[in-house]
N, C-alpha and C positions, 0 to 999 in steps of 0.2 A: 895411425896405429891400425894394423890389419885386424879385421874382425873375423874370427874363425866361425865357420858354419859347417854343420854336419847334417847329412841326410839321415833318414830313419835307419837305412840299412847299415850305416856306420855307427850311429849313436847308440842304438839298442845293444849290439854286441859289446861296445865300449862300456855301456852302463853296467852290464853283467860283469865285465872284467873289473871295473872299478869297485863293485860290491865285493868281489872276491879278494881284491887287494886290501880293502878296508877290513874285511872279515879276518883275513890272515894276520894282519897287524894286531887286531884285538885278541885273537886266539893265541898269539905269541906272548901276551902278558902273563906273568906268573899268577895273577888273580884268576885267570881262566881255567887253571888246572886244579884238581882236587887236592894235590899235595903242595900247591903253591910254588911250583918250579916252572921254568920256561919250557915250553914244548919245542921240539926241533922244527925247523922251518918247513920241511916237506910235509910233516904230519899236519901242521897248521894250515898250510896251503891246500892239502888234500881235503881236509875237513871243511874249510871255507868253500872250496869248489863243489864238493858233494852237497853242501847245504844250499848254496845259491842256485845250483843246477838241479835242485830237488831230486837227487839221485839216491843217496842212502848208503852207498858203499863207504865203509869206514876201515881205517887201518888200526884204530884203537877204539875200545868200547866207549860209547857215548855216555853211558850211565855211570861208569867208574872213573874214567880219565879226566873228565871235565867237571869243574865246579859248577855251582848253580849259576854263577855269572857267565861262565863259558857256555852252559846250556842255553841260557837266555840269548846269548849272541847267536848261537846255532839256530835257535827257533826263529829269531828275527830274520836271519839270512834266508831261512827256508820260506818264511812268509813272503819276503821280498822276491825271492826266486819264483815262487808259485804264482804270484800276481804279476810280476814284472816290475822292475825298478821305475820305469816310466809311469806305470799305473800308480805306484805308491807315491812318487813325487807329485803327480797330478792331483792325487787326493789331498796332499798337504796344501797345494796351491788352492784347491777348491775350498778347503776349510778356512784358509786365510782370506777368502773372498777376493782373491786376485782374478782379474779378468784374463781369460785365455785368448791368446793371439791365434790367428788362423794357422800359423805354423805349429803352435803347440797342440791345437786340435788335430792337425794332420799327424803329428808325431804320436799322439795318443791313439788315434785310429790305427796306425801301423803297429803300435805296441800291442794293442788288443787283437790285431789281425782281423779287423772288421772291413767290410766292403764299402762302407759309407761313413762319413763323419756326421751325418744327420742325427741329432739327439745324442751326441757322443757323451756330453756331460751327464745327462740323465742316465745313460747306460752305466757310466762310471759309478754313480751313486748307487744304482741297483746292484752292481757287482760287489762293491765294498759292503753294503748292507747285507746282501745275501751271504757273503763270505763270513762276516762276523756272526750272523745268526746261526749258520750251520756249524761253525767251529765251536761256538758256545754251547749249542745243544749237544754236540758230540762230547764235549768235555763233561757236561752234566751227566750224560748217560754213562760215560766211562767211570765217573767218580763212584757210582754205586758198586762197582767191582774193585776199583783200585784203592779207594780210601780204606776199606776194611783190610786190604792186603798190605798196604804200605804206610798206613797212618794218615792223619788228616792233612797236614801240610804237604808231605811228599806225594800223597795220593792225589791231591787236587792239582799239584804242579805236573805230575805225570799224566793226569787226565787231559789237561790243557795241551801239553806238549804232544801227546799222542794224537789228539784231535786235529791240531794244526798240521802235524806231519802227515796224517792219513789223508786229510782233505787236499793238501798240496802235493800229494803223491810223493812225499819225501822219503818215507821208509825208515826213518830213524826213530828210536824209542829210548826211554831212560828207565825201563822197567827191570831189565836184567839181561844176562848174557845170551839167552835163547830167543830173543825177540818175542814173538807171539807164541813160541813153542810151549810155554807153560799154560797157555789158554787153549790148547788144541782140543780140549774136551769141554770148553766153555762156549756154547753157542752164542750167548749174549755179546761177549767181547768180540768174537769173530764177526758177527752180523753188524755190529756198530762199525767196526773197521771197514768191512766190505762196502757198507752203505756210503761212508765218507769217501772212500776211494772212487766209487762209481760216480757219485755226485760231482766230485772235483774233476773227474775225467770226461764227463759229458760235454762240458763247454758252456760258456755263459750264454751264447746264442740259443742253445737248446733250453737252458733254464728259462729265459725270457719267453720263449715260444710256448713251452709247457705251462708256465704260470699264467700267461695271457689266455691260452686256450682253455684252461680249466675255469678261470674266472668268467670268461664269456659263456662257456658251456653251462655253468651254474645259473647265470643270469637268464639265459635263453632256454634253460631246461633241456639241453642236449643230452643224448645218451652217451655213455663212455666211448662207444664205437665212433659216434659222430664227432666227438671231441678229437679223437685220435686222427680221424680222416682229415680234419681241418688243420692239422699241424703242417708246417712248411715241409717241402721235400727234403731240406737239409736235416731237420729234426727226425723225420721218418727214417732217413738213411742212417743217421747216427744211432738211433735206438735199435734199428734192425741189426746193424753191424755189431754194436756193443753186446747185445744179448745173445746174438748168434755165436760170437766168439767166446763169450763166457760159458755158454752151455756146451759148445763143442769142445772147448778146452777142458772143462770139468769132466765131461764124459770120457775123453781119452785118458786123462790123468787117473780117473777112478779105476778104469780097467787095467791100465798099465801098472799102477801101483797097488792094486788090490791085495796082493799077497806079499808085497815087498816090506819086510820088517824094518828096513831102514827109513821108511817114510810113513805110510798109513796102514801097513799090513797087520799090525797088532791092535789097531783101533776097533771100536764097535762099528756096526754098519752105519749108524747115524753120524758118527764122528768121521767116518771115511767119506761120506757124502758131503758134509759141510766143509771138511778140509780140502776136498777136491775142488769145490767151488771157490774156497778161499785162495787156493793156489792159482786157479785160473784167473781170478780177479787181480791178485797181487802181481802177477806177471805183466799186467797191463800198465806198468811203470810205477807201481806202488812200493815194492821192495820189502814188505813185511813177510816174515816166514813163520809158518806154524809147525814146520818140520825142516830138517836139514836138507839143503839142496844137493849136497854131496852124494846122497843115497839115491837120487833119481835114476830111473832106468833110462836106457838110450831113447826109447820112444818118447818118454816125457821130456827129455832134453830137447829133442827135435821140435816138439810142439811148443816148448818154452822159447826156443829161438824165434819161432814164428810170432807168438803172442807178444813177446818183448819188442820185437822189431816193429810190429804194427803199432803197439801202444794204445793211447787213448784217442780222444777226438779233438778236432780243432777248437781254438779259442777257449782253452781250459787250462788246467794245471798239469795235465799229463804230458808225457814225452812220446818218443817214437815218431814214425813217419805219419801217423794218424790214420784212423779208420777210413775216413773219406778219401784220403790220398791213395791208400791201398786199393780201395774198391774201384776208384776211377782208373787207376793204372791197370788193374785186372780187366775191367770191361773194355779198356782201350785195346788190349791184346785180343780179347774175344771178338770185339766188333771188327777188327782188322781181318781176322781169320774168316769171319762170316760176311765180309764185304758190306758191313752195316755202317753207314755214315751218320745215322740219326743221333746216336749217343743219348738215348732217352733213359732217365731215371725217375721213376714215379710219374711217368707221362710228361716230364719236363726235360727239355734239351740241355745238355751240358756243353758249354762252348769248347771249341777246338783248343783254344789257348789254355783252358783249365785242364783239359785232358793231357796236353803236352806237359804242363807244369807238374802234374801228378807223376807222370812217367819219369821226368827229370829228377824229381825229389827221390823217387824210389831208386833210380840208378845211382845217383850220387851217394845216397846213404849206404847202399849195398857196397859200393866201391870203397867208401871210408871204412866200413866194418872189416872188409877183406884185408885192406892195407894195414890197419892197426892190429888186426889179429896176427898177421905175418910178422910184424915188428915185435909184438909181445912174445911170440914164440921164439924169435931170434935172440931176444934179450933175456928171456927166462926159460931156458931149455928144459927145466924140470917140470914145467907145466904141460899137460897133455893138450892136444888139439881141441878136444871136447870142452875142457875147462877154460881154455884160452878164448874160444869163440863165445862161450857163455859169458865170460867176464867182459869182453869187449862189447857185445850186444847189450848186456845189462847196463854198462856205463854209457854207451852212445845213445841208448834209448831212455836214459835216466831212470832205470828201473831200481837198481840197488840190491838185487839178489846176487849171491856169490856161492860158488861151490867150495867155500873155505879157502879161496885163493887170495883175496885182497890183502890180508895181513902178511902173507908170505912173499909178496912181490918185492923185488929189489928196487933200488932207486930208479933205474930206467923204466921198470914196469909201472911204478907209481906215477911217474911223469906221463907215461903213455895213457894211463887210465884218466889222469887229470885232463889231458888233451881231449880224450874221448868224451868225457862228461861235458866239457865246455862246448865242444863242437855239436854234441847231441842236443844241448839246450838251445843254442843260438842258431844252429844250422838250418833247421826247417823254417824258423821264423825269418831269418835273413833271406833265404831263398824265396819264400813267399813274398816278402816285401820287394825284393829285387825284381821278380817277374811282374809284380803288380805295378811297379813304378817305371819299368823300362819303357822307352819310347820306340815305336816301330821304325824300322829303317826306311827312310823316304827315298832311297836311291832307286830310281825307276829302271835302271839299266838291267837288262836280262841277258843271260848267257846261254849259249847252246847247251843242250842236254848231253851229258856224257853217257857212255855205256858201261854200267857196272853190274856186278853179279853178287847177290846176297844169298846165303844159305848153302 
Protein backbone atom coordinates (compact mmCIF):
# COMPACT_ATOMS: atom_id res chain seq x y z
CA UNK A 1 0.00 0.00 0.00
CA UNK A 2 1.40 3.38 -1.04
CA UNK A 3 2.29 5.69 1.82
CA UNK A 4 1.45 9.30 1.10
CA UNK A 5 4.02 11.86 2.11
CA UNK A 6 3.66 15.64 2.00
CA UNK A 7 6.30 18.31 2.34
CA UNK A 8 5.72 21.39 4.50
CA UNK A 9 5.02 23.59 1.49
CA UNK A 10 2.13 21.26 0.59
CA UNK A 11 0.86 20.16 4.00
CA UNK A 12 0.59 23.63 5.57
CA UNK A 13 -1.69 25.07 2.84
CA UNK A 14 -3.69 21.82 2.87
CA UNK A 15 -4.07 22.03 6.65
CA UNK A 16 -5.58 25.52 6.36
CA UNK A 17 -7.85 24.26 3.58
CA UNK A 18 -8.91 21.32 5.74
CA UNK A 19 -9.76 23.63 8.64
CA UNK A 20 -11.86 25.76 6.28
CA UNK A 21 -13.76 22.70 5.03
CA UNK A 22 -14.47 21.44 8.57
CA UNK A 23 -15.45 24.95 9.70
CA UNK A 24 -17.82 25.33 6.74
CA UNK A 25 -19.55 22.03 7.55
CA UNK A 26 -20.01 23.02 11.20
CA UNK A 27 -21.33 26.48 10.31
CA UNK A 28 -23.85 24.89 7.93
CA UNK A 29 -25.52 23.17 10.88
CA UNK A 30 -28.82 24.79 12.00
CA UNK A 31 -27.47 24.93 15.57
CA UNK A 32 -24.81 27.40 14.37
CA UNK A 33 -27.31 30.17 13.58
CA UNK A 34 -29.27 32.32 16.01
CA UNK A 35 -32.62 31.45 14.36
CA UNK A 36 -31.86 27.74 14.10
CA UNK A 37 -31.91 27.57 10.30
CA UNK A 38 -29.26 26.39 7.85
CA UNK A 39 -26.97 29.09 6.48
CA UNK A 40 -26.38 29.15 2.74
CA UNK A 41 -23.18 27.43 1.64
CA UNK A 42 -21.29 30.50 0.37
CA UNK A 43 -21.93 32.45 3.59
CA UNK A 44 -20.70 29.50 5.69
CA UNK A 45 -17.65 29.06 3.44
CA UNK A 46 -16.91 32.80 3.51
CA UNK A 47 -17.19 32.92 7.31
CA UNK A 48 -15.03 29.81 7.81
CA UNK A 49 -12.39 31.22 5.45
CA UNK A 50 -12.32 34.65 7.07
CA UNK A 51 -12.00 32.95 10.49
CA UNK A 52 -9.23 30.49 9.61
CA UNK A 53 -7.38 33.15 7.60
CA UNK A 54 -7.88 35.60 10.52
CA UNK A 55 -9.15 38.25 8.14
CA UNK A 56 -12.41 39.55 9.60
CA UNK A 57 -14.35 40.41 6.46
CA UNK A 58 -17.93 39.20 6.93
CA UNK A 59 -21.03 39.03 4.74
CA UNK A 60 -23.33 38.74 7.74
CA UNK A 61 -23.07 40.20 11.25
CA UNK A 62 -21.18 37.86 13.59
CA UNK A 63 -23.00 39.11 16.70
CA UNK A 64 -26.55 38.60 15.35
CA UNK A 65 -26.48 35.87 12.67
CA UNK A 66 -24.57 33.19 14.56
CA UNK A 67 -25.64 31.41 17.75
CA UNK A 68 -23.30 30.97 20.69
CA UNK A 69 -22.34 27.58 19.21
CA UNK A 70 -21.58 29.21 15.87
CA UNK A 71 -19.55 31.94 17.56
CA UNK A 72 -17.55 29.30 19.46
CA UNK A 73 -16.76 27.58 16.14
CA UNK A 74 -15.67 30.92 14.65
CA UNK A 75 -13.47 31.67 17.67
CA UNK A 76 -11.82 28.22 17.54
CA UNK A 77 -11.18 28.65 13.81
CA UNK A 78 -9.64 32.08 14.42
CA UNK A 79 -7.41 30.69 17.17
CA UNK A 80 -6.31 27.83 14.92
CA UNK A 81 -5.76 30.26 12.05
CA UNK A 82 -3.75 32.66 14.20
CA UNK A 83 -1.42 30.01 15.61
CA UNK A 84 -1.49 27.71 12.57
CA UNK A 85 -3.08 24.28 12.52
CA UNK A 86 0.30 22.49 12.58
CA UNK A 87 1.15 24.40 15.77
CA UNK A 88 -2.19 23.49 17.35
CA UNK A 89 -1.87 19.83 16.32
CA UNK A 90 1.70 19.74 17.70
CA UNK A 91 0.41 21.12 20.99
CA UNK A 92 -2.03 18.22 21.32
CA UNK A 93 0.78 15.78 20.54
CA UNK A 94 2.93 17.44 23.19
CA UNK A 95 0.14 17.27 25.79
CA UNK A 96 -0.40 13.58 24.99
CA UNK A 97 3.35 13.09 25.65
CA UNK A 98 3.91 11.62 22.20
CA UNK A 99 7.49 11.64 20.98
CA UNK A 100 8.12 13.90 18.02
CA UNK A 101 9.83 12.42 14.98
CA UNK A 102 12.47 14.39 13.10
CA UNK A 103 9.95 14.97 10.30
CA UNK A 104 7.38 16.36 12.75
CA UNK A 105 9.96 18.71 14.21
CA UNK A 106 10.86 19.93 10.74
CA UNK A 107 7.18 20.41 9.94
CA UNK A 108 6.69 22.44 13.12
CA UNK A 109 9.76 24.53 12.32
CA UNK A 110 8.33 25.36 8.90
CA UNK A 111 4.86 26.03 10.32
CA UNK A 112 6.34 28.53 12.76
CA UNK A 113 8.56 29.93 9.99
CA UNK A 114 11.67 29.57 12.14
CA UNK A 115 15.23 29.20 10.85
CA UNK A 116 16.24 26.32 13.10
CA UNK A 117 14.58 23.33 14.77
CA UNK A 118 16.90 23.67 17.78
CA UNK A 119 14.77 23.83 20.94
CA UNK A 120 11.61 23.79 18.80
CA UNK A 121 9.45 22.06 21.44
CA UNK A 122 10.53 24.54 24.09
CA UNK A 123 9.58 27.38 21.74
CA UNK A 124 6.20 25.74 21.13
CA UNK A 125 5.49 25.61 24.87
CA UNK A 126 6.47 29.27 25.26
CA UNK A 127 4.26 30.28 22.32
CA UNK A 128 1.19 28.48 23.68
CA UNK A 129 1.81 29.67 27.24
CA UNK A 130 2.35 33.25 26.11
CA UNK A 131 -0.73 33.17 23.88
CA UNK A 132 -2.98 31.91 26.69
CA UNK A 133 -1.61 34.43 29.19
CA UNK A 134 -2.02 37.41 26.87
CA UNK A 135 -5.51 36.41 25.71
CA UNK A 136 -6.75 35.79 29.26
CA UNK A 137 -5.30 39.08 30.48
CA UNK A 138 -6.94 40.87 27.56
CA UNK A 139 -10.29 39.20 28.36
CA UNK A 140 -10.06 40.27 32.01
CA UNK A 141 -9.30 43.88 31.04
CA UNK A 142 -12.13 43.92 28.47
CA UNK A 143 -14.58 42.56 31.05
CA UNK A 144 -14.39 45.73 33.14
CA UNK A 145 -16.03 47.56 30.20
CA UNK A 146 -18.11 44.87 28.51
CA UNK A 147 -19.75 43.20 31.54
CA UNK A 148 -21.48 46.42 32.68
CA UNK A 149 -22.55 47.01 29.06
CA UNK A 150 -23.75 43.51 28.10
CA UNK A 151 -24.37 41.71 31.38
CA UNK A 152 -22.26 39.08 33.15
CA UNK A 153 -22.53 36.03 30.87
CA UNK A 154 -22.60 37.85 27.52
CA UNK A 155 -20.02 40.38 28.70
CA UNK A 156 -17.52 37.70 29.73
CA UNK A 157 -18.05 35.80 26.47
CA UNK A 158 -17.65 38.98 24.40
CA UNK A 159 -14.50 39.85 26.37
CA UNK A 160 -12.91 36.49 25.61
CA UNK A 161 -14.02 36.58 21.98
CA UNK A 162 -12.65 40.09 21.45
CA UNK A 163 -9.36 39.29 23.20
CA UNK A 164 -8.67 36.21 21.05
CA UNK A 165 -9.81 38.02 17.91
CA UNK A 166 -7.61 41.05 18.59
CA UNK A 167 -4.53 39.01 19.50
CA UNK A 168 -4.93 36.79 16.43
CA UNK A 169 -5.54 39.92 14.32
CA UNK A 170 -8.87 38.38 13.24
CA UNK A 171 -10.93 41.59 13.44
CA UNK A 172 -14.28 40.00 14.31
CA UNK A 173 -16.38 40.94 17.32
CA UNK A 174 -19.76 40.08 18.85
CA UNK A 175 -20.45 43.42 20.52
CA UNK A 176 -22.64 45.13 17.94
CA UNK A 177 -23.07 46.33 14.35
CA UNK A 178 -20.52 49.15 14.56
CA UNK A 179 -17.52 47.03 15.61
CA UNK A 180 -15.48 49.29 17.90
CA UNK A 181 -17.39 52.38 16.75
CA UNK A 182 -19.35 52.65 19.99
CA UNK A 183 -16.04 52.85 21.88
CA UNK A 184 -14.46 55.62 19.79
CA UNK A 185 -14.46 57.84 22.88
CA UNK A 186 -13.44 55.07 25.31
CA UNK A 187 -9.62 55.15 25.53
CA UNK A 188 -9.46 52.05 27.75
CA UNK A 189 -11.16 49.73 25.24
CA UNK A 190 -9.19 51.17 22.32
CA UNK A 191 -5.86 50.87 24.17
CA UNK A 192 -6.55 47.25 25.18
CA UNK A 193 -7.40 46.39 21.58
CA UNK A 194 -4.37 48.21 20.17
CA UNK A 195 -2.02 46.49 22.64
CA UNK A 196 -3.35 43.01 21.79
CA UNK A 197 -3.05 43.72 18.05
CA UNK A 198 0.54 44.94 18.35
CA UNK A 199 1.64 42.05 20.61
CA UNK A 200 0.16 39.49 18.21
CA UNK A 201 1.68 41.25 15.23
CA UNK A 202 5.25 41.51 16.58
CA UNK A 203 5.94 37.80 16.20
CA UNK A 204 7.03 35.08 18.60
CA UNK A 205 10.73 35.48 17.91
CA UNK A 206 10.52 39.09 19.06
CA UNK A 207 8.60 38.02 22.17
CA UNK A 208 11.33 35.58 23.14
CA UNK A 209 14.14 38.08 22.52
CA UNK A 210 12.46 40.90 24.46
CA UNK A 211 11.56 38.58 27.34
CA UNK A 212 15.08 37.13 27.58
CA UNK A 213 16.66 40.56 27.18
CA UNK A 214 14.62 42.08 30.00
CA UNK A 215 15.27 39.13 32.34
CA UNK A 216 19.03 39.24 31.71
CA UNK A 217 19.01 43.01 31.97
CA UNK A 218 17.35 42.92 35.38
CA UNK A 219 19.76 40.23 36.63
CA UNK A 220 22.82 42.15 35.44
CA UNK A 221 21.40 45.56 36.31
CA UNK A 222 21.57 46.88 32.73
CA UNK A 223 20.03 50.22 31.83
CA UNK A 224 16.97 50.20 29.51
CA UNK A 225 19.14 51.53 26.66
CA UNK A 226 21.67 48.72 27.14
CA UNK A 227 18.88 46.12 27.16
CA UNK A 228 17.55 47.48 23.86
CA UNK A 229 21.03 47.56 22.32
CA UNK A 230 21.47 43.87 23.17
CA UNK A 231 18.35 42.84 21.25
CA UNK A 232 18.95 40.84 18.07
CA UNK A 233 19.04 42.69 14.76
CA UNK A 234 15.70 41.08 13.80
CA UNK A 235 14.00 42.42 16.94
CA UNK A 236 15.49 45.88 16.43
CA UNK A 237 14.28 45.94 12.82
CA UNK A 238 10.79 44.71 13.71
CA UNK A 239 10.38 47.23 16.53
CA UNK A 240 11.76 50.08 14.41
CA UNK A 241 9.51 49.27 11.46
CA UNK A 242 6.44 48.61 13.61
CA UNK A 243 6.52 51.84 15.57
CA UNK A 244 7.67 53.93 12.59
CA UNK A 245 4.70 52.71 10.53
CA UNK A 246 2.28 53.21 13.45
CA UNK A 247 3.38 56.80 14.07
CA UNK A 248 3.64 57.70 10.38
CA UNK A 249 0.22 56.22 9.65
CA UNK A 250 -1.39 57.92 12.65
CA UNK A 251 0.15 61.28 11.70
CA UNK A 252 -1.11 61.15 8.11
CA UNK A 253 -4.57 59.94 9.13
CA UNK A 254 -4.84 62.62 11.86
CA UNK A 255 -4.22 65.49 9.44
CA UNK A 256 -6.09 63.94 6.50
CA UNK A 257 -9.21 63.25 8.58
CA UNK A 258 -8.99 66.15 11.06
CA UNK A 259 -11.98 68.05 9.64
CA UNK A 260 -13.75 65.08 8.02
CA UNK A 261 -17.15 64.66 9.75
CA UNK A 262 -17.51 61.16 8.29
CA UNK A 263 -14.58 59.90 10.37
CA UNK A 264 -12.95 61.84 13.24
CA UNK A 265 -13.93 65.41 12.32
CA UNK A 266 -16.57 65.78 15.06
CA UNK A 267 -14.48 64.16 17.82
CA UNK A 268 -12.57 65.97 20.58
CA UNK A 269 -8.83 66.50 20.08
CA UNK A 270 -7.89 63.64 22.41
CA UNK A 271 -10.34 61.29 20.67
CA UNK A 272 -8.99 62.33 17.27
CA UNK A 273 -5.47 61.43 18.39
CA UNK A 274 -6.30 58.02 19.85
CA UNK A 275 -8.61 57.09 16.95
CA UNK A 276 -5.88 58.04 14.48
CA UNK A 277 -3.50 55.68 16.27
CA UNK A 278 -6.21 53.01 16.45
CA UNK A 279 -6.79 53.29 12.70
CA UNK A 280 -3.06 53.10 11.95
CA UNK A 281 -2.67 49.99 14.12
CA UNK A 282 -5.82 48.19 12.96
CA UNK A 283 -4.74 48.65 9.34
CA UNK A 284 -1.78 46.39 10.16
CA UNK A 285 -4.07 43.32 9.59
CA UNK A 286 -6.35 43.63 12.65
CA UNK A 287 -9.62 44.71 11.01
CA UNK A 288 -11.39 46.44 13.91
CA UNK A 289 -12.89 49.82 13.08
CA UNK A 290 -13.67 52.72 15.40
CA UNK A 291 -15.30 54.67 12.53
CA UNK A 292 -16.65 53.92 9.07
CA UNK A 293 -14.00 53.25 6.43
CA UNK A 294 -16.38 54.45 3.72
CA UNK A 295 -15.83 58.06 4.77
CA UNK A 296 -12.02 58.03 4.49
CA UNK A 297 -10.42 60.71 2.36
CA UNK A 298 -8.37 59.73 -0.69
CA UNK A 299 -5.12 60.44 1.18
CA UNK A 300 -6.14 58.11 4.00
CA UNK A 301 -7.14 55.45 1.48
CA UNK A 302 -3.68 55.53 -0.08
CA UNK A 303 -1.88 55.22 3.26
CA UNK A 304 -4.36 52.46 4.15
CA UNK A 305 -3.35 50.53 1.03
CA UNK A 306 0.31 50.76 2.04
CA UNK A 307 -0.17 49.84 5.71
CA UNK A 308 -2.51 46.93 4.92
CA UNK A 309 -0.21 45.57 2.24
CA UNK A 310 2.83 45.64 4.54
CA UNK A 311 0.95 44.14 7.49
CA UNK A 312 2.61 42.88 10.66
CA UNK A 313 5.89 41.13 11.32
CA UNK A 314 7.15 37.59 10.60
CA UNK A 315 6.48 34.58 12.84
CA UNK A 316 3.34 36.04 14.37
CA UNK A 317 -0.43 36.20 13.91
CA UNK A 318 -0.48 39.12 11.47
CA UNK A 319 -0.81 39.00 7.70
CA UNK A 320 0.54 41.13 4.85
CA UNK A 321 3.92 40.73 3.22
CA UNK A 322 5.46 41.59 6.62
CA UNK A 323 7.55 44.53 7.82
CA UNK A 324 10.93 42.83 7.39
CA UNK A 325 10.06 41.68 3.87
CA UNK A 326 9.08 45.21 2.84
CA UNK A 327 12.20 46.74 4.40
CA UNK A 328 14.58 44.27 2.75
CA UNK A 329 12.89 44.67 -0.63
CA UNK A 330 13.15 48.47 -0.29
CA UNK A 331 16.83 48.52 0.68
CA UNK A 332 17.54 46.04 -2.10
CA UNK A 333 16.36 48.70 -4.55
CA UNK A 334 18.25 51.47 -2.75
CA UNK A 335 21.45 49.45 -2.56
CA UNK A 336 21.27 48.64 -6.27
CA UNK A 337 20.88 52.36 -7.10
CA UNK A 338 23.84 53.20 -4.84
CA UNK A 339 25.94 50.26 -6.09
CA UNK A 340 26.15 49.04 -2.49
CA UNK A 341 26.56 45.28 -2.19
CA UNK A 342 27.07 45.07 1.58
CA UNK A 343 23.33 44.84 2.50
CA UNK A 344 23.94 45.87 6.11
CA UNK A 345 21.13 46.20 8.66
CA UNK A 346 22.17 47.20 12.19
CA UNK A 347 25.77 46.44 11.21
CA UNK A 348 24.84 42.85 10.23
CA UNK A 349 24.88 41.57 6.65
CA UNK A 350 21.71 40.27 5.04
CA UNK A 351 22.32 37.36 2.67
CA UNK A 352 21.70 37.80 -1.05
CA UNK A 353 19.23 34.90 -0.97
CA UNK A 354 17.15 36.64 1.71
CA UNK A 355 17.20 39.90 -0.23
CA UNK A 356 15.98 38.15 -3.38
CA UNK A 357 13.33 36.27 -1.41
CA UNK A 358 11.92 39.54 -0.05
CA UNK A 359 11.81 41.06 -3.54
CA UNK A 360 10.03 38.00 -4.95
CA UNK A 361 7.40 37.99 -2.18
CA UNK A 362 6.78 41.70 -2.77
CA UNK A 363 6.45 41.21 -6.53
CA UNK A 364 4.20 38.13 -6.34
CA UNK A 365 1.94 39.70 -3.72
CA UNK A 366 1.62 42.90 -5.77
CA UNK A 367 0.78 40.91 -8.90
CA UNK A 368 -1.86 38.91 -7.02
CA UNK A 369 -3.52 42.08 -5.72
CA UNK A 370 -3.61 43.64 -9.19
CA UNK A 371 -5.08 40.53 -10.86
CA UNK A 372 -7.74 39.98 -8.18
CA UNK A 373 -8.70 43.66 -8.21
CA UNK A 374 -9.21 43.57 -11.98
CA UNK A 375 -11.34 40.42 -11.71
CA UNK A 376 -13.41 41.93 -8.90
CA UNK A 377 -14.01 45.07 -10.97
CA UNK A 378 -15.02 42.96 -13.96
CA UNK A 379 -17.50 40.85 -11.99
CA UNK A 380 -18.84 43.68 -9.79
CA UNK A 381 -19.02 46.76 -12.05
CA UNK A 382 -20.94 48.80 -9.46
CA UNK A 383 -17.86 48.92 -7.21
CA UNK A 384 -15.38 51.75 -7.72
CA UNK A 385 -11.66 51.19 -8.27
CA UNK A 386 -10.87 52.74 -4.86
CA UNK A 387 -13.27 50.40 -3.04
CA UNK A 388 -12.27 47.34 -5.06
CA UNK A 389 -8.56 47.86 -4.39
CA UNK A 390 -9.28 48.48 -0.70
CA UNK A 391 -11.34 45.26 -0.49
CA UNK A 392 -8.77 43.07 -2.25
CA UNK A 393 -5.77 44.38 -0.30
CA UNK A 394 -7.75 44.02 2.93
CA UNK A 395 -8.59 40.40 2.05
CA UNK A 396 -5.19 39.35 0.70
CA UNK A 397 -3.36 40.99 3.62
CA UNK A 398 -5.90 39.38 6.01
CA UNK A 399 -6.88 42.78 7.42
CA UNK A 400 -10.67 42.64 7.46
CA UNK A 401 -11.56 46.29 6.97
CA UNK A 402 -14.08 47.20 4.28
CA UNK A 403 -15.60 50.33 2.81
CA UNK A 404 -19.07 48.73 3.24
CA UNK A 405 -18.42 46.61 0.15
CA UNK A 406 -18.27 43.01 1.47
CA UNK A 407 -22.02 42.49 2.13
CA UNK A 408 -22.88 43.90 -1.32
CA UNK A 409 -20.70 41.52 -3.32
CA UNK A 410 -22.37 39.12 -5.73
CA UNK A 411 -21.52 35.39 -5.77
CA UNK A 412 -18.48 35.86 -8.03
CA UNK A 413 -17.22 38.72 -5.87
CA UNK A 414 -17.50 36.66 -2.68
CA UNK A 415 -15.61 33.77 -4.24
CA UNK A 416 -12.86 36.17 -5.36
CA UNK A 417 -12.51 37.52 -1.81
CA UNK A 418 -12.49 33.96 -0.41
CA UNK A 419 -9.59 33.15 -2.77
CA UNK A 420 -7.83 36.39 -1.81
CA UNK A 421 -8.13 35.61 1.91
CA UNK A 422 -6.83 32.06 1.48
CA UNK A 423 -3.92 33.10 -0.75
CA UNK A 424 -3.13 35.97 1.61
CA UNK A 425 -2.91 33.64 4.60
CA UNK A 426 -0.91 30.78 3.08
CA UNK A 427 0.91 32.65 0.28
CA UNK A 428 3.76 34.30 2.21
CA UNK A 429 4.18 31.20 4.40
CA UNK A 430 4.33 28.87 1.41
CA UNK A 431 6.74 31.12 -0.47
CA UNK A 432 9.02 31.41 2.57
CA UNK A 433 9.07 27.61 3.02
CA UNK A 434 9.57 27.01 -0.70
CA UNK A 435 12.58 29.31 -0.87
CA UNK A 436 13.99 27.95 2.40
CA UNK A 437 13.73 24.32 1.27
CA UNK A 438 14.70 24.61 -2.36
CA UNK A 439 17.89 22.96 -3.51
CA UNK A 440 20.44 24.92 -5.58
CA UNK A 441 20.85 23.99 -9.20
CA UNK A 442 24.03 21.92 -9.40
CA UNK A 443 24.26 22.19 -13.18
CA UNK A 444 27.71 23.66 -13.76
CA UNK A 445 27.03 24.42 -17.43
CA UNK A 446 27.43 28.12 -18.22
CA UNK A 447 26.03 29.90 -21.22
CA UNK A 448 27.25 32.88 -23.16
CA UNK A 449 25.87 36.19 -21.96
CA UNK A 450 23.22 37.80 -24.14
CA UNK A 451 22.84 41.50 -24.85
CA UNK A 452 19.64 42.92 -23.35
CA UNK A 453 18.42 46.41 -22.54
CA UNK A 454 16.44 47.39 -19.41
CA UNK A 455 14.73 50.71 -18.64
